[in-house]
N, C-alpha and C positions, 0 to 999 in steps of 0.2 A: 832391841832394834828390829829383829825379824818380825815382830808383831805390829809394827808401825806401817800403815799402808803406804806412807811416803817412800819406804824402802823395799817393801815386800810385794806390792801389787803392780804387775806390768800394765802400763797404760797405752803405750805406743809402739809401733814398729819403728825401725830405724828410719824408714822412708817418711813416715808420718811425723816423727819428731823433727827430722831434718827440715821438712817443709814448714812446720810451725816456727822453727828457729831461724829460717832463712839461710840454712847451711846446705852444702852439697852432701848428698847421701854418702858418697865415698869418703868424705872427710869424717863424718860422724861415725861411720862404720869402722874406720881406722882407729878412732879414739876408743872404741869399745874393744879393740883387739890389742892395743899397746899397753903392756903392764907398767904400772907406776906404783911400785911398792906392793902393798897387800891386795891390790885390785887393778883392773884396767883404768885408764885415765877417766873414762866414763863407765859407770857400772851398767851391767846388763844381766838380766835374769834369764834362766833357761826357759825358752818359749814352749808352750804346750804342743805346738806344731810349727813347721818351717815358716809359715806365714803369719803366725800369731804374734801379738805384742810381746816385747821383751824388755822395754825400757820403763822403769818406774819413775815417779815424779822426781826423785833426787837426781836421777841421771840427766833429766832435762835441765835442771839447775846447773849441774856440773858442766854440761856442754855449753850452756850460756856463758858461764864464767871462763871456761877454757878458750872460748872465742875471744874474750877480752885479753887473755894472756897472749894468744896468737897475734893479736893486733899490735903487740909490742915488738914483734919481729922475731920471736923465738923460732928456731928450727924444730922439727919433729922430735929430735933427740933432746933438745933443751927443754921442750915442753914436758916431755915425759919425766925428765930429771927434776923439773920445778915442782910438778905435782907430787912426785914421790917424796921429795924433801919436805914439802909443806905438810903432807900427811904424817910423816915421821916426827917432825918437830911439834905439831899440834896433837899428836897421839890420837888421830881420828881419821879413819879411812874415808870419811865423808867430809873432810876438811873444806872442800870447795863449796859446800853448801852451808857453811857456818859464817857467823858474823865476823869471826876473827880473820877471815881471809882478807878483809879490808885493812887490817893493821899488820899482822904478822906476814901476810902475803906480800905486801909492798916491801917490807924490810928484807924478806927472803929474796925477792927478785932483784933488789938493789945489790944485795950481797953477791948473787950469782952473776950479775952484770959485771961486777968487778973482777970476776975470775974466768969469764967466757969470752973468747975472742971471736966475734962475729960482727961484720959491718953493720947489719940492721939492728942488732942488739946493742952495739956500741952507740948507735945514734939515740936509742931510747935511754941510754944511760946518761946522756949529756946533762939532763936535768932530772933530779929525783922526782920533781913535780910531775913529770910526764908519766911515770909509772903509776903514781897515786891517782892522777886524773883519769887515766884509762880504766883502772880498776873501779874507781868510784862511778864512772859512767855506766858500768855494767851492774854494779851493786844496787843502783837506784831502782832497778827493775825487780829486785828480790825483796821479799817481805818476811819478817820473823814475828812470832808472837812470844814475847818474853814470858817466862824465863827459858823457853825452848831455844836451844842454841842452833838448831837446824832450820832451814828455810821451810816456810809453810805455804808460800804462794809465790808465783812467778808471773810478772807481766811480760807478755811476749813482745819483744823489741821489733819483730818483723811486721807486726800489725800497726803500721803508721796511720795516725788519724783516728784510732779507736782503742779504747782500753780493754784489751783482750787478756785474760788471765788464765792460768792453770792453777787450780786449787783442788787437791784430792777430796776435799769435803763437799764439793759441788759437782753435779753432773758427772759423777763417776770419774772425775779427773780430766774430763775433756774440756777443751778451750771454751770459755764463756765470755760474753760481753758484760763488763761490770759497769754499773752496780746491779743491773737487772738480772744478771745470771742467765742470760739467754744464750743457748748453745750456738756456737759458730756453725755446727753441723746443721741445725734447724734453719738458720738463716740461708745457708747454701742450698738446702733442700727446696726452700721456697723459691729461691732464685732460679734454680735449674728447672723448676716446675713452670717457670714463665712469669712469675710475679715481678712487678716493678719495685724500685727502691722505696717509693712512698707507701705502697701497699704493704710491703714487708715491715716497714718502720711502724706503720699504724697497727699492724697485727701484734707486734711484740712490744709496742710502747716505747720505742727509742727514736732518736733523730735520724732522718734520712741520710745525713752526711756520715753518720757512724755506720749505717748499713752499707753505704757505698764503699767506705774505707775497708770494712771487713771483707767484702766481696773482692775488691781490688787486690788486697793483700793475699787473701786465701787462694785466689786463682792465678797469682803471678807465677810464671814458670820458674822453677828452681833448677840449679845445676844438678847433674846426676852424681 
């Protein structure tokens, strides 16, 4: 596992990953500090310097899925307990980035809902369909290449109106516009240099609407 770039190469700082995921930095930072079994809820590598990247690809996938768990109304303690149990039952500390989270994860959360007294969690328990639908809604952004059990690509939910993905095999793991594999960073560089949407679209061979969507999403103010 340690030789796989998805797990061993830091790609983003917490601030960068939070921005691409549409999360508050403080929320993502908290997830990298809360232990859930053999590792934090979201894995973090030792950065080379205080401001260097520390989150590998798998951590971004984990944070994406944890956001779905949180949407069900779990408290911080319940969230940590859920991830810990999921990892233990599946025997995989990267369980949140596996296909099985869509099946075993649903059953586990339903089981936990039956034993945890919390108003918001109680509401999610009213119909088992609710839990499955929420997890499925987040799983549709995650891609696997069988027979590999761990995610290989993540479509970024925060970039509405454009297919922006993170795939460690392209652009050194930085967000790119699919299918052209144009780096979001290059689009933004052109925008900050004063180029218009149509000019940037022509330069990179993509639709102006996609360029506009990328810039709008990438420059949207995020919570701290």
